[in-house]
Phi, psi and omega in degrees: 000117191300315183298321180291327179293335180271004189302315184298316181296314183293325182296335182283346179288141179268104181244125180274121180248124186296321180195146184223144173196190185296131176243129180234148176283324181198163176298328178298327180291322176293320177299324177297319180295320186272354177282114185299336180290344180265355190305321185293340182252007178261138178237144171252127183233139179223147173220150184292140176221093183284000178280353179296128178264091187290324186295334182255013187249043179301327181285349185294335182283349183279132178278122181233156174287169186306145174094348183286322181224162180238141172285170176298144181297328179294310182294325178294321178294320179296317181295326176294319182293325176297316179300317181293314185295323185255007177054051177234157185263127177279127181254323182201155174211149182199157178270125170275085192300328186288341178238008175066035182239132174271128188244145180222142170256124178245148174253123177276123181297157186295340181271006180240152179277122179299311179302324180293318179296317178300316180300317181292318179296322181296328181285348179281110187294344181274347179264126186270331182221132172224127180203162173284161173284122180260151176250148180231151179231140173293153191244066177208159177213147182280154176240155185273341187266103182270007189253029173279166177300130186295129175050050175299335179298324180292321177294316180298323182272358181055049181293321181305315179295319179297323181291345174293340182247323185210145177229010180085018183300137177070014179251136179245133178250123172277128183242119176258115192194209169273192175285181184222143172288096184292342182259006177300134184302335177271356184235356179301132181070004178270341180256107187279337181202149177211145178220148180245112180265003178232033187298328184292335179254338181211086186289335182289163180226311191279351178268357186283132187278310189299310180297323177297319179295317182292317179299319180297320177301319185280313194226018178307141186297153178248144175057038177251014175062028177203147168066226190241183177237135177279165177298320179232076190294341179260003173278166178237162182234137165259119186259113176254113178273106174238000177244149181230147182304137180298328172207168185303135179059035180257141173289322179292137181222161184233141174229171171219175184305321182297303183292324180293322180295321177298318182290318180296318179302318178291322180297321178299319181285342190289336184093352177295144181254000174232134178238114179263124177232088180277064185201168179202154179190197182284161177303140189219120185294318180299309183294326179298317179298316180293318181292327175295321176295320177299318178297317178300329180276004176086013178279131177269118185260130180237128186222154180288137182234115181275001175101164187296337181280358178232056185300331185288347181233029184265359178272138010270003181300330182282349182288135178302135180089006176248138177273106177272139184232130176256158175282122183290144176236134186306127173073004182249126177282127177248147176287140178082203187264138179221161179208163181305135181212020181242116177051064181258127181286132179206180183281146173226165184303157178067033175072020183258176180219154173197172179266126185236146178235158173134164178293340173303315182294313180300321179299314180298323179297317180291322175300321177297318179297319178297324176297322176298317180292321185288333173299323182279331181219085186303334180264024179306132180264166176303313183299319179294316181298314181297317180298315180295317179297318179296320180288343184256011177276134182232155174223101184268357186099324176253344179219135180225110179163196183285131171261109186297321179296321177294322179298315179296318180297319179296322177294319184292347176291334182242349180233139180292121179241114182276000000 
């Protein structure tokens, strides 16, 4: 294909593009992308486009419906030619501005072999990434017993002592999850910005359970005469909804490569220095490229880790440079970093509370602890954070995980803490 053979030469040209974002042919095409039953026949394809003007594309991170922005005419023509040459249907395309790659979602028709199409696309030297659409699941589940000791996790982690020194003030955590109950009394004014990248399949935001639970663990208000206290109550959250409930009023939620890539790209642009991803799934080339860019920008990524016996769903926790967090179990030594994750009280939609379990919860706790550290040392690096967390892990026989007070104390040994 002649145009694709010229890709390298054309990419070197400096073309100023005023604004770029997701382009869709119809709402039905987005619904096709977000329908989990179609995942096996969906492909993500990317090729480099150095004509993207990143410095002038602040609006590019905003998710808009079709027609709001246009891709470069060159990249759009190339994506059309790929569809024609390999007889696949183009559903959506958008610029991953932070890594200079133009991305397309294609649907392989039912009369064609997906592996064969992938093989042929992979042989095209002008295409940099070809992969299947991957699905991800949030890692938490609700419990029926609400009568456990309230917030035992905070006592185990010695949060009260840690809060004497730090509460996460002036720190923002980007959270990629489901939506959040923005009007929950423990979360009002705690969410500074929110976007929905899965609106076509799940238009709601404030009824979503998982994201509300995770936000509460991290930033639930302190001393407001109601509810619970978050690990970092003076920190703020940017809520990116890229996961949608598996069914109505369900704690379990589903995301895919498409929605997650849009959210990560926006998170990189947001200025947040902590990225919480309480979810897991298979290794993903698109997401890996974006997460590496986030790391280069100094963002500390924290992700749910279900353990070595579940290797197929350990990404992004398994990615080098990501802090993977497991749910701590009493008296059991776990590899890596762990935090309380069994029957932890947190926020749920409509101003309610319940006890939730899972590595999703533990991940949010560690993101909160990092926010405590970052208030004291705003330029905290991934290596420093990981080292402090590892040194602050304890196993008392009844508790196994991060001691937040010890983490703050360990940081204060090398940083002035007033």
